[in-house]
mmCIF file of the C-alpha atoms, coordinates in Angstrom:
data_MODEL
# 
_entry.id   MODEL 
# 
loop_
_atom_site.group_PDB 
_atom_site.id 
_atom_site.type_symbol 
_atom_site.label_atom_id 
_atom_site.label_alt_id 
_atom_site.label_comp_id 
_atom_site.label_asym_id 
_atom_site.label_entity_id 
_atom_site.label_seq_id 
_atom_site.pdbx_PDB_ins_code 
_atom_site.Cartn_x 
_atom_site.Cartn_y 
_atom_site.Cartn_z 
_atom_site.occupancy 
_atom_site.B_iso_or_equiv 
_atom_site.pdbx_formal_charge 
_atom_site.auth_seq_id 
_atom_site.auth_comp_id 
_atom_site.auth_asym_id 
_atom_site.auth_atom_id 
_atom_site.pdbx_PDB_model_num 
ATOM 1   C CA . MET A 1 1   ? -0.034  0.013  0.014   1.00 0.00 ? 1   MET A CA 1 
ATOM 2   C CA . LEU A 1 2   ? 2.752   2.440  0.868   1.00 0.00 ? 2   LEU A CA 1 
ATOM 3   C CA . ASN A 1 3   ? 4.528   1.808  -2.482  1.00 0.00 ? 3   ASN A CA 1 
ATOM 4   C CA . ILE A 1 4   ? 1.232   2.578  -4.279  1.00 0.00 ? 4   ILE A CA 1 
ATOM 5   C CA . ARG A 1 5   ? 0.984   5.747  -2.234  1.00 0.00 ? 5   ARG A CA 1 
ATOM 6   C CA . PHE A 1 6   ? 4.401   6.915  -3.346  1.00 0.00 ? 6   PHE A CA 1 
ATOM 7   C CA . LEU A 1 7   ? 3.372   6.262  -6.911  1.00 0.00 ? 7   LEU A CA 1 
ATOM 8   C CA . HIS A 1 8   ? 0.288   8.483  -6.463  1.00 0.00 ? 8   HIS A CA 1 
ATOM 9   C CA . LEU A 1 9   ? 2.457   11.174 -4.870  1.00 0.00 ? 9   LEU A CA 1 
ATOM 10  C CA . THR A 1 10  ? 4.840   11.046 -7.806  1.00 0.00 ? 10  THR A CA 1 
ATOM 11  C CA . LEU A 1 11  ? 1.968   11.382 -10.278 1.00 0.00 ? 11  LEU A CA 1 
ATOM 12  C CA . LEU A 1 12  ? 0.720   14.353 -8.333  1.00 0.00 ? 12  LEU A CA 1 
ATOM 13  C CA . SER A 1 13  ? 3.988   16.172 -8.885  1.00 0.00 ? 13  SER A CA 1 
ATOM 14  C CA . VAL A 1 14  ? 3.396   15.841 -12.585 1.00 0.00 ? 14  VAL A CA 1 
ATOM 15  C CA . LEU A 1 15  ? -0.185  17.089 -12.259 1.00 0.00 ? 15  LEU A CA 1 
ATOM 16  C CA . LEU A 1 16  ? 0.877   20.173 -10.399 1.00 0.00 ? 16  LEU A CA 1 
ATOM 17  C CA . MET A 1 17  ? 3.686   20.795 -13.020 1.00 0.00 ? 17  MET A CA 1 
ATOM 18  C CA . PHE A 1 18  ? 6.353   21.340 -10.373 1.00 0.00 ? 18  PHE A CA 1 
ATOM 19  C CA . ILE A 1 19  ? 9.946   20.492 -10.640 1.00 0.00 ? 19  ILE A CA 1 
ATOM 20  C CA . TRP A 1 20  ? 10.416  19.101 -7.163  1.00 0.00 ? 20  TRP A CA 1 
ATOM 21  C CA . PRO A 1 21  ? 13.792  17.906 -5.821  1.00 0.00 ? 21  PRO A CA 1 
ATOM 22  C CA . THR A 1 22  ? 12.363  14.847 -4.064  1.00 0.00 ? 22  THR A CA 1 
ATOM 23  C CA . MET A 1 23  ? 9.305   12.681 -4.268  1.00 0.00 ? 23  MET A CA 1 
ATOM 24  C CA . LEU A 1 24  ? 6.444   13.697 -1.988  1.00 0.00 ? 24  LEU A CA 1 
ATOM 25  C CA . HIS A 1 25  ? 6.766   11.914 1.266   1.00 0.00 ? 25  HIS A CA 1 
ATOM 26  C CA . ALA A 1 26  ? 5.846   12.153 4.962   1.00 0.00 ? 26  ALA A CA 1 
ATOM 27  C CA . ASP A 1 27  ? 8.432   11.522 7.616   1.00 0.00 ? 27  ASP A CA 1 
ATOM 28  C CA . SER A 1 28  ? 7.788   9.301  10.562  1.00 0.00 ? 28  SER A CA 1 
ATOM 29  C CA . LEU A 1 29  ? 7.089   11.075 13.869  1.00 0.00 ? 29  LEU A CA 1 
ATOM 30  C CA . GLU A 1 30  ? 10.404  9.770  15.204  1.00 0.00 ? 30  GLU A CA 1 
ATOM 31  C CA . ASP A 1 31  ? 12.214  11.878 12.577  1.00 0.00 ? 31  ASP A CA 1 
ATOM 32  C CA . MET A 1 32  ? 10.444  15.192 13.354  1.00 0.00 ? 32  MET A CA 1 
ATOM 33  C CA . PRO A 1 33  ? 11.347  17.460 16.221  1.00 0.00 ? 33  PRO A CA 1 
ATOM 34  C CA . GLN A 1 34  ? 9.026   16.855 19.217  1.00 0.00 ? 34  GLN A CA 1 
ATOM 35  C CA . GLU A 1 35  ? 9.956   19.456 21.820  1.00 0.00 ? 35  GLU A CA 1 
ATOM 36  C CA . GLN A 1 36  ? 8.589   22.935 21.438  1.00 0.00 ? 36  GLN A CA 1 
ATOM 37  C CA . ASP A 1 37  ? 10.467  25.862 23.124  1.00 0.00 ? 37  ASP A CA 1 
ATOM 38  C CA . SER A 1 38  ? 7.902   28.500 22.158  1.00 0.00 ? 38  SER A CA 1 
ATOM 39  C CA . LYS A 1 39  ? 4.172   28.774 21.492  1.00 0.00 ? 39  LYS A CA 1 
ATOM 40  C CA . ALA A 1 40  ? 2.840   28.652 17.959  1.00 0.00 ? 40  ALA A CA 1 
ATOM 41  C CA . ILE A 1 41  ? 1.798   31.882 16.389  1.00 0.00 ? 41  ILE A CA 1 
ATOM 42  C CA . LEU A 1 42  ? 0.119   33.155 13.260  1.00 0.00 ? 42  LEU A CA 1 
ATOM 43  C CA . LEU A 1 43  ? 2.319   35.226 10.975  1.00 0.00 ? 43  LEU A CA 1 
ATOM 44  C CA . VAL A 1 44  ? 0.494   37.672 8.699   1.00 0.00 ? 44  VAL A CA 1 
ATOM 45  C CA . ALA A 1 45  ? 2.442   39.134 5.777   1.00 0.00 ? 45  ALA A CA 1 
ATOM 46  C CA . SER A 1 46  ? 2.385   42.936 5.972   1.00 0.00 ? 46  SER A CA 1 
ATOM 47  C CA . LYS A 1 47  ? 1.348   45.020 3.006   1.00 0.00 ? 47  LYS A CA 1 
ATOM 48  C CA . LYS A 1 48  ? 5.041   45.893 2.507   1.00 0.00 ? 48  LYS A CA 1 
ATOM 49  C CA . MET A 1 49  ? 6.029   42.247 2.096   1.00 0.00 ? 49  MET A CA 1 
ATOM 50  C CA . ALA A 1 50  ? 8.318   42.224 -1.060  1.00 0.00 ? 50  ALA A CA 1 
ATOM 51  C CA . ASP A 1 51  ? 8.970   38.497 -1.298  1.00 0.00 ? 51  ASP A CA 1 
ATOM 52  C CA . PRO A 1 52  ? 6.503   37.074 -3.829  1.00 0.00 ? 52  PRO A CA 1 
ATOM 53  C CA . ARG A 1 53  ? 6.715   33.675 -2.135  1.00 0.00 ? 53  ARG A CA 1 
ATOM 54  C CA . PHE A 1 54  ? 4.939   35.176 0.876   1.00 0.00 ? 54  PHE A CA 1 
ATOM 55  C CA . ARG A 1 55  ? 3.019   38.068 -0.346  1.00 0.00 ? 55  ARG A CA 1 
ATOM 56  C CA . LYS A 1 56  ? -0.550  38.079 1.166   1.00 0.00 ? 56  LYS A CA 1 
ATOM 57  C CA . THR A 1 57  ? 0.131   34.919 3.085   1.00 0.00 ? 57  THR A CA 1 
ATOM 58  C CA . VAL A 1 58  ? -0.853  33.758 6.555   1.00 0.00 ? 58  VAL A CA 1 
ATOM 59  C CA . LEU A 1 59  ? 1.435   31.148 8.210   1.00 0.00 ? 59  LEU A CA 1 
ATOM 60  C CA . LEU A 1 60  ? 1.147   28.997 11.301  1.00 0.00 ? 60  LEU A CA 1 
ATOM 61  C CA . VAL A 1 61  ? 4.652   29.008 12.789  1.00 0.00 ? 61  VAL A CA 1 
ATOM 62  C CA . THR A 1 62  ? 6.200   27.129 15.638  1.00 0.00 ? 62  THR A CA 1 
ATOM 63  C CA . LYS A 1 63  ? 9.711   26.469 17.018  1.00 0.00 ? 63  LYS A CA 1 
ATOM 64  C CA . HIS A 1 64  ? 11.367  23.183 17.911  1.00 0.00 ? 64  HIS A CA 1 
ATOM 65  C CA . GLY A 1 65  ? 14.488  22.538 19.988  1.00 0.00 ? 65  GLY A CA 1 
ATOM 66  C CA . LYS A 1 66  ? 17.670  24.195 18.690  1.00 0.00 ? 66  LYS A CA 1 
ATOM 67  C CA . SER A 1 67  ? 16.311  24.694 15.128  1.00 0.00 ? 67  SER A CA 1 
ATOM 68  C CA . GLY A 1 68  ? 14.866  27.901 13.929  1.00 0.00 ? 68  GLY A CA 1 
ATOM 69  C CA . PRO A 1 69  ? 11.073  28.472 13.451  1.00 0.00 ? 69  PRO A CA 1 
ATOM 70  C CA . ILE A 1 70  ? 9.189   26.322 10.987  1.00 0.00 ? 70  ILE A CA 1 
ATOM 71  C CA . GLY A 1 71  ? 5.745   26.933 9.596   1.00 0.00 ? 71  GLY A CA 1 
ATOM 72  C CA . VAL A 1 72  ? 3.198   26.358 6.892   1.00 0.00 ? 72  VAL A CA 1 
ATOM 73  C CA . ILE A 1 73  ? 1.223   28.721 4.653   1.00 0.00 ? 73  ILE A CA 1 
ATOM 74  C CA . LEU A 1 74  ? -2.451  28.416 5.467   1.00 0.00 ? 74  LEU A CA 1 
ATOM 75  C CA . ASN A 1 75  ? -4.162  30.275 2.593   1.00 0.00 ? 75  ASN A CA 1 
ATOM 76  C CA . ARG A 1 76  ? -2.870  28.787 -0.651  1.00 0.00 ? 76  ARG A CA 1 
ATOM 77  C CA . PRO A 1 77  ? -5.082  26.033 -1.826  1.00 0.00 ? 77  PRO A CA 1 
ATOM 78  C CA . GLU A 1 78  ? -4.001  24.161 -4.973  1.00 0.00 ? 78  GLU A CA 1 
ATOM 79  C CA . SER A 1 79  ? -6.372  23.179 -7.820  1.00 0.00 ? 79  SER A CA 1 
ATOM 80  C CA . VAL A 1 80  ? -5.877  19.508 -6.868  1.00 0.00 ? 80  VAL A CA 1 
ATOM 81  C CA . THR A 1 81  ? -8.038  17.572 -4.416  1.00 0.00 ? 81  THR A CA 1 
ATOM 82  C CA . LEU A 1 82  ? -6.782  14.853 -2.187  1.00 0.00 ? 82  LEU A CA 1 
ATOM 83  C CA . ASP A 1 83  ? -8.565  12.034 -4.087  1.00 0.00 ? 83  ASP A CA 1 
ATOM 84  C CA . LYS A 1 84  ? -5.687  12.314 -6.624  1.00 0.00 ? 84  LYS A CA 1 
ATOM 85  C CA . LEU A 1 85  ? -3.453  10.988 -3.818  1.00 0.00 ? 85  LEU A CA 1 
ATOM 86  C CA . PHE A 1 86  ? -5.976  8.904  -1.959  1.00 0.00 ? 86  PHE A CA 1 
ATOM 87  C CA . PRO A 1 87  ? -8.593  7.632  -4.532  1.00 0.00 ? 87  PRO A CA 1 
ATOM 88  C CA . GLU A 1 88  ? -9.829  4.945  -2.151  1.00 0.00 ? 88  GLU A CA 1 
ATOM 89  C CA . TYR A 1 89  ? -11.129 7.336  0.434   1.00 0.00 ? 89  TYR A CA 1 
ATOM 90  C CA . PRO A 1 90  ? -14.383 9.248  -0.381  1.00 0.00 ? 90  PRO A CA 1 
ATOM 91  C CA . ALA A 1 91  ? -13.453 11.935 2.164   1.00 0.00 ? 91  ALA A CA 1 
ATOM 92  C CA . ALA A 1 92  ? -10.434 12.956 0.113   1.00 0.00 ? 92  ALA A CA 1 
ATOM 93  C CA . LYS A 1 93  ? -12.663 14.347 -2.683  1.00 0.00 ? 93  LYS A CA 1 
ATOM 94  C CA . GLU A 1 94  ? -13.802 17.112 -0.345  1.00 0.00 ? 94  GLU A CA 1 
ATOM 95  C CA . LEU A 1 95  ? -10.349 18.353 0.569   1.00 0.00 ? 95  LEU A CA 1 
ATOM 96  C CA . SER A 1 96  ? -7.851  20.435 -1.465  1.00 0.00 ? 96  SER A CA 1 
ATOM 97  C CA . LEU A 1 97  ? -4.077  20.109 -1.195  1.00 0.00 ? 97  LEU A CA 1 
ATOM 98  C CA . PHE A 1 98  ? -2.542  23.329 0.022   1.00 0.00 ? 98  PHE A CA 1 
ATOM 99  C CA . GLU A 1 99  ? 0.923   24.816 -0.768  1.00 0.00 ? 99  GLU A CA 1 
ATOM 100 C CA . GLY A 1 100 ? 2.577   24.982 2.615   1.00 0.00 ? 100 GLY A CA 1 
ATOM 101 C CA . GLY A 1 101 ? 5.677   26.852 1.582   1.00 0.00 ? 101 GLY A CA 1 
ATOM 102 C CA . PRO A 1 102 ? 8.776   27.105 -0.688  1.00 0.00 ? 102 PRO A CA 1 
ATOM 103 C CA . VAL A 1 103 ? 11.024  24.823 1.297   1.00 0.00 ? 103 VAL A CA 1 
ATOM 104 C CA . TYR A 1 104 ? 10.992  20.990 0.808   1.00 0.00 ? 104 TYR A CA 1 
ATOM 105 C CA . PRO A 1 105 ? 8.034   21.196 -1.589  1.00 0.00 ? 105 PRO A CA 1 
ATOM 106 C CA . GLY A 1 106 ? 7.899   17.437 -1.700  1.00 0.00 ? 106 GLY A CA 1 
ATOM 107 C CA . GLN A 1 107 ? 7.174   17.200 2.036   1.00 0.00 ? 107 GLN A CA 1 
ATOM 108 C CA . VAL A 1 108 ? 3.622   16.386 3.044   1.00 0.00 ? 108 VAL A CA 1 
ATOM 109 C CA . SER A 1 109 ? 2.320   17.649 6.403   1.00 0.00 ? 109 SER A CA 1 
ATOM 110 C CA . TYR A 1 110 ? -1.112  18.139 7.800   1.00 0.00 ? 110 TYR A CA 1 
ATOM 111 C CA . LEU A 1 111 ? -3.007  20.096 10.438  1.00 0.00 ? 111 LEU A CA 1 
ATOM 112 C CA . VAL A 1 112 ? -5.794  18.352 12.337  1.00 0.00 ? 112 VAL A CA 1 
ATOM 113 C CA . ARG A 1 113 ? -8.362  19.887 14.661  1.00 0.00 ? 113 ARG A CA 1 
ATOM 114 C CA . GLY A 1 114 ? -10.122 17.918 17.340  1.00 0.00 ? 114 GLY A CA 1 
ATOM 115 C CA . GLY A 1 115 ? -11.081 14.273 17.602  1.00 0.00 ? 115 GLY A CA 1 
ATOM 116 C CA . ASP A 1 116 ? -8.510  11.546 17.955  1.00 0.00 ? 116 ASP A CA 1 
ATOM 117 C CA . ALA A 1 117 ? -5.830  13.720 16.419  1.00 0.00 ? 117 ALA A CA 1 
ATOM 118 C CA . ALA A 1 118 ? -3.522  13.914 19.494  1.00 0.00 ? 118 ALA A CA 1 
ATOM 119 C CA . GLU A 1 119 ? -1.801  10.638 18.845  1.00 0.00 ? 119 GLU A CA 1 
ATOM 120 C CA . ARG A 1 120 ? 1.370   10.662 16.747  1.00 0.00 ? 120 ARG A CA 1 
ATOM 121 C CA . THR A 1 121 ? 1.120   14.387 16.245  1.00 0.00 ? 121 THR A CA 1 
ATOM 122 C CA . LEU A 1 122 ? 2.800   17.554 17.474  1.00 0.00 ? 122 LEU A CA 1 
ATOM 123 C CA . GLU A 1 123 ? 0.523   19.769 19.638  1.00 0.00 ? 123 GLU A CA 1 
ATOM 124 C CA . ILE A 1 124 ? 0.119   23.258 18.328  1.00 0.00 ? 124 ILE A CA 1 
ATOM 125 C CA . SER A 1 125 ? -2.733  24.266 20.653  1.00 0.00 ? 125 SER A CA 1 
ATOM 126 C CA . SER A 1 126 ? -5.164  22.433 22.939  1.00 0.00 ? 126 SER A CA 1 
ATOM 127 C CA . ASN A 1 127 ? -7.156  21.366 19.889  1.00 0.00 ? 127 ASN A CA 1 
ATOM 128 C CA . ILE A 1 128 ? -4.851  21.681 16.804  1.00 0.00 ? 128 ILE A CA 1 
ATOM 129 C CA . TYR A 1 129 ? -2.041  19.322 15.884  1.00 0.00 ? 129 TYR A CA 1 
ATOM 130 C CA . LEU A 1 130 ? 0.666   19.081 13.255  1.00 0.00 ? 130 LEU A CA 1 
ATOM 131 C CA . ALA A 1 131 ? 1.841   15.857 11.851  1.00 0.00 ? 131 ALA A CA 1 
ATOM 132 C CA . TYR A 1 132 ? 4.004   14.320 9.005   1.00 0.00 ? 132 TYR A CA 1 
ATOM 133 C CA . ASP A 1 133 ? 2.968   10.685 9.451   1.00 0.00 ? 133 ASP A CA 1 
ATOM 134 C CA . LEU A 1 134 ? 1.483   9.383  6.211   1.00 0.00 ? 134 LEU A CA 1 
ATOM 135 C CA . PRO A 1 135 ? -0.104  6.117  7.601   1.00 0.00 ? 135 PRO A CA 1 
ATOM 136 C CA . TYR A 1 136 ? -1.828  8.169  10.316  1.00 0.00 ? 136 TYR A CA 1 
ATOM 137 C CA . LEU A 1 137 ? -3.268  10.548 7.596   1.00 0.00 ? 137 LEU A CA 1 
ATOM 138 C CA . GLU A 1 138 ? -4.716  7.506  5.890   1.00 0.00 ? 138 GLU A CA 1 
ATOM 139 C CA . GLU A 1 139 ? -6.387  6.518  9.123   1.00 0.00 ? 139 GLU A CA 1 
ATOM 140 C CA . LEU A 1 140 ? -7.970  10.044 9.367   1.00 0.00 ? 140 LEU A CA 1 
ATOM 141 C CA . LEU A 1 141 ? -9.163  9.896  5.692   1.00 0.00 ? 141 LEU A CA 1 
ATOM 142 C CA . SER A 1 142 ? -10.491 6.344  6.112   1.00 0.00 ? 142 SER A CA 1 
ATOM 143 C CA . GLY A 1 143 ? -12.634 7.244  9.067   1.00 0.00 ? 143 GLY A CA 1 
ATOM 144 C CA . LYS A 1 144 ? -10.653 5.069  11.494  1.00 0.00 ? 144 LYS A CA 1 
ATOM 145 C CA . ARG A 1 145 ? -9.822  8.171  13.481  1.00 0.00 ? 145 ARG A CA 1 
ATOM 146 C CA . HIS A 1 146 ? -12.226 10.928 14.285  1.00 0.00 ? 146 HIS A CA 1 
ATOM 147 C CA . TYR A 1 147 ? -11.352 14.567 13.512  1.00 0.00 ? 147 TYR A CA 1 
ATOM 148 C CA . LYS A 1 148 ? -13.194 17.863 13.122  1.00 0.00 ? 148 LYS A CA 1 
ATOM 149 C CA . ASP A 1 149 ? -11.041 19.518 10.488  1.00 0.00 ? 149 ASP A CA 1 
ATOM 150 C CA . LEU A 1 150 ? -8.063  18.469 8.352   1.00 0.00 ? 150 LEU A CA 1 
ATOM 151 C CA . ARG A 1 151 ? -5.772  20.478 6.145   1.00 0.00 ? 151 ARG A CA 1 
ATOM 152 C CA . VAL A 1 152 ? -3.097  18.678 4.038   1.00 0.00 ? 152 VAL A CA 1 
ATOM 153 C CA . LEU A 1 153 ? -0.129  20.639 2.699   1.00 0.00 ? 153 LEU A CA 1 
ATOM 154 C CA . HIS A 1 154 ? 2.969   20.177 0.703   1.00 0.00 ? 154 HIS A CA 1 
ATOM 155 C CA . GLY A 1 155 ? 6.104   22.202 1.370   1.00 0.00 ? 155 GLY A CA 1 
ATOM 156 C CA . MET A 1 156 ? 6.949   24.394 4.352   1.00 0.00 ? 156 MET A CA 1 
ATOM 157 C CA . ALA A 1 157 ? 8.656   27.523 5.474   1.00 0.00 ? 157 ALA A CA 1 
ATOM 158 C CA . SER A 1 158 ? 11.732  27.707 7.663   1.00 0.00 ? 158 SER A CA 1 
ATOM 159 C CA . TRP A 1 159 ? 14.060  30.282 9.110   1.00 0.00 ? 159 TRP A CA 1 
ATOM 160 C CA . ALA A 1 160 ? 17.538  30.278 10.590  1.00 0.00 ? 160 ALA A CA 1 
ATOM 161 C CA . PRO A 1 161 ? 17.750  31.279 14.243  1.00 0.00 ? 161 PRO A CA 1 
ATOM 162 C CA . GLY A 1 162 ? 17.152  34.985 14.469  1.00 0.00 ? 162 GLY A CA 1 
ATOM 163 C CA . GLN A 1 163 ? 16.175  35.356 10.933  1.00 0.00 ? 163 GLN A CA 1 
ATOM 164 C CA . LEU A 1 164 ? 12.332  35.579 11.461  1.00 0.00 ? 164 LEU A CA 1 
ATOM 165 C CA . GLU A 1 165 ? 12.865  38.070 14.319  1.00 0.00 ? 165 GLU A CA 1 
ATOM 166 C CA . TYR A 1 166 ? 14.852  40.282 11.996  1.00 0.00 ? 166 TYR A CA 1 
ATOM 167 C CA . GLU A 1 167 ? 12.110  40.080 9.297   1.00 0.00 ? 167 GLU A CA 1 
ATOM 168 C CA . VAL A 1 168 ? 9.556   41.065 11.994  1.00 0.00 ? 168 VAL A CA 1 
ATOM 169 C CA . GLN A 1 169 ? 11.701  44.038 12.896  1.00 0.00 ? 169 GLN A CA 1 
ATOM 170 C CA . LEU A 1 170 ? 11.843  45.099 9.284   1.00 0.00 ? 170 LEU A CA 1 
ATOM 171 C CA . GLY A 1 171 ? 8.074   45.134 9.141   1.00 0.00 ? 171 GLY A CA 1 
ATOM 172 C CA . ASP A 1 172 ? 7.617   42.147 6.836   1.00 0.00 ? 172 ASP A CA 1 
ATOM 173 C CA . TRP A 1 173 ? 5.335   40.281 9.282   1.00 0.00 ? 173 TRP A CA 1 
ATOM 174 C CA . ASP A 1 174 ? 2.771   40.956 11.911  1.00 0.00 ? 174 ASP A CA 1 
ATOM 175 C CA . ILE A 1 175 ? 2.072   38.436 14.639  1.00 0.00 ? 175 ILE A CA 1 
ATOM 176 C CA . LEU A 1 176 ? -1.254  37.249 15.936  1.00 0.00 ? 176 LEU A CA 1 
ATOM 177 C CA . PRO A 1 177 ? -2.133  34.405 18.467  1.00 0.00 ? 177 PRO A CA 1 
ATOM 178 C CA . VAL A 1 178 ? -3.226  31.082 17.042  1.00 0.00 ? 178 VAL A CA 1 
ATOM 179 C CA . ASP A 1 179 ? -6.922  31.243 16.075  1.00 0.00 ? 179 ASP A CA 1 
ATOM 180 C CA . GLU A 1 180 ? -8.806  27.970 15.356  1.00 0.00 ? 180 GLU A CA 1 
ATOM 181 C CA . ALA A 1 181 ? -11.647 29.741 13.498  1.00 0.00 ? 181 ALA A CA 1 
ATOM 182 C CA . ALA A 1 182 ? -9.267  31.760 11.310  1.00 0.00 ? 182 ALA A CA 1 
ATOM 183 C CA . ILE A 1 183 ? -7.295  28.642 10.366  1.00 0.00 ? 183 ILE A CA 1 
ATOM 184 C CA . PHE A 1 184 ? -10.170 26.229 9.602   1.00 0.00 ? 184 PHE A CA 1 
ATOM 185 C CA . GLU A 1 185 ? -13.331 28.302 9.112   1.00 0.00 ? 185 GLU A CA 1 
ATOM 186 C CA . GLN A 1 186 ? -12.073 31.450 7.320   1.00 0.00 ? 186 GLN A CA 1 
ATOM 187 C CA . SER A 1 187 ? -12.131 31.201 3.549   1.00 0.00 ? 187 SER A CA 1 
ATOM 188 C CA . PRO A 1 188 ? -8.523  30.966 2.316   1.00 0.00 ? 188 PRO A CA 1 
ATOM 189 C CA . SER A 1 189 ? -9.301  33.661 -0.299  1.00 0.00 ? 189 SER A CA 1 
ATOM 190 C CA . GLU A 1 190 ? -10.356 36.067 2.545   1.00 0.00 ? 190 GLU A CA 1 
ATOM 191 C CA . MET A 1 191 ? -7.976  35.062 5.342   1.00 0.00 ? 191 MET A CA 1 
ATOM 192 C CA . TRP A 1 192 ? -5.127  37.398 4.654   1.00 0.00 ? 192 TRP A CA 1 
ATOM 193 C CA . LYS A 1 193 ? -7.442  40.380 4.207   1.00 0.00 ? 193 LYS A CA 1 
ATOM 194 C CA . GLU A 1 194 ? -9.452  39.542 7.354   1.00 0.00 ? 194 GLU A CA 1 
ATOM 195 C CA . LEU A 1 195 ? -6.329  39.080 9.532   1.00 0.00 ? 195 LEU A CA 1 
ATOM 196 C CA . ASN A 1 196 ? -4.564  42.063 8.067   1.00 0.00 ? 196 ASN A CA 1 
ATOM 197 C CA . THR A 1 197 ? -7.538  44.157 9.061   1.00 0.00 ? 197 THR A CA 1 
ATOM 198 C CA . ARG A 1 198 ? -7.425  42.658 12.518  1.00 0.00 ? 198 ARG A CA 1 
ATOM 199 C CA . VAL A 1 199 ? -3.834  43.645 12.846  1.00 0.00 ? 199 VAL A CA 1 
ATOM 200 C CA . SER A 1 200 ? -4.516  47.136 11.657  1.00 0.00 ? 200 SER A CA 1 
ATOM 201 C CA . SER A 1 201 ? -7.319  47.484 14.163  1.00 0.00 ? 201 SER A CA 1 
ATOM 202 C CA . SER A 1 202 ? -5.121  46.412 17.065  1.00 0.00 ? 202 SER A CA 1 
ATOM 203 C CA . HIS A 1 203 ? -2.511  49.012 16.111  1.00 0.00 ? 203 HIS A CA 1 
ATOM 204 C CA . GLU A 1 204 ? -5.176  51.709 16.360  1.00 0.00 ? 204 GLU A CA 1 
ATOM 205 C CA . ILE A 1 205 ? -6.074  50.812 19.883  1.00 0.00 ? 205 ILE A CA 1 
# 
């Protein structure tokens, strides 16, 4: 089954017309950092953001161990639904694949809200979890595990220690606390505008 899945993931790279350095994959939980030394935040690209890779983006960012911050873009859905990867699961037809960032574009990750999602995942908040484990994702899609919301992404964003802090000082990013409703209930096409307005309002207080 896993070999078939890798074939599906390879075919997806052709469908998306990307030149990716590696085949799409999901690391096991043992290979991903597991100790957080800071709380997760939302990063909202400011209106002065010059980097086209992050213009009008909203990211969920966390930090692990000695590495710099890592995160995923939340508001860039692809024109590909997950049934291209998981044709055997009807639930996959209702979910879009999201672009998570420019780094490791072949890496699959996913955000889960609620339900049985706490196992084999990294806690972002009391009800949101981040994971890279592909077999566990299949359990969620198959209905073996309960969840409220699921967002699957490819690629990620990462910064060297101190780099993100410098970009914030330059005014490229604004910071907001993690907001479940914004992540899972806000339309991706409206997310940046809504959160940017929220940031502007907070500056006026």
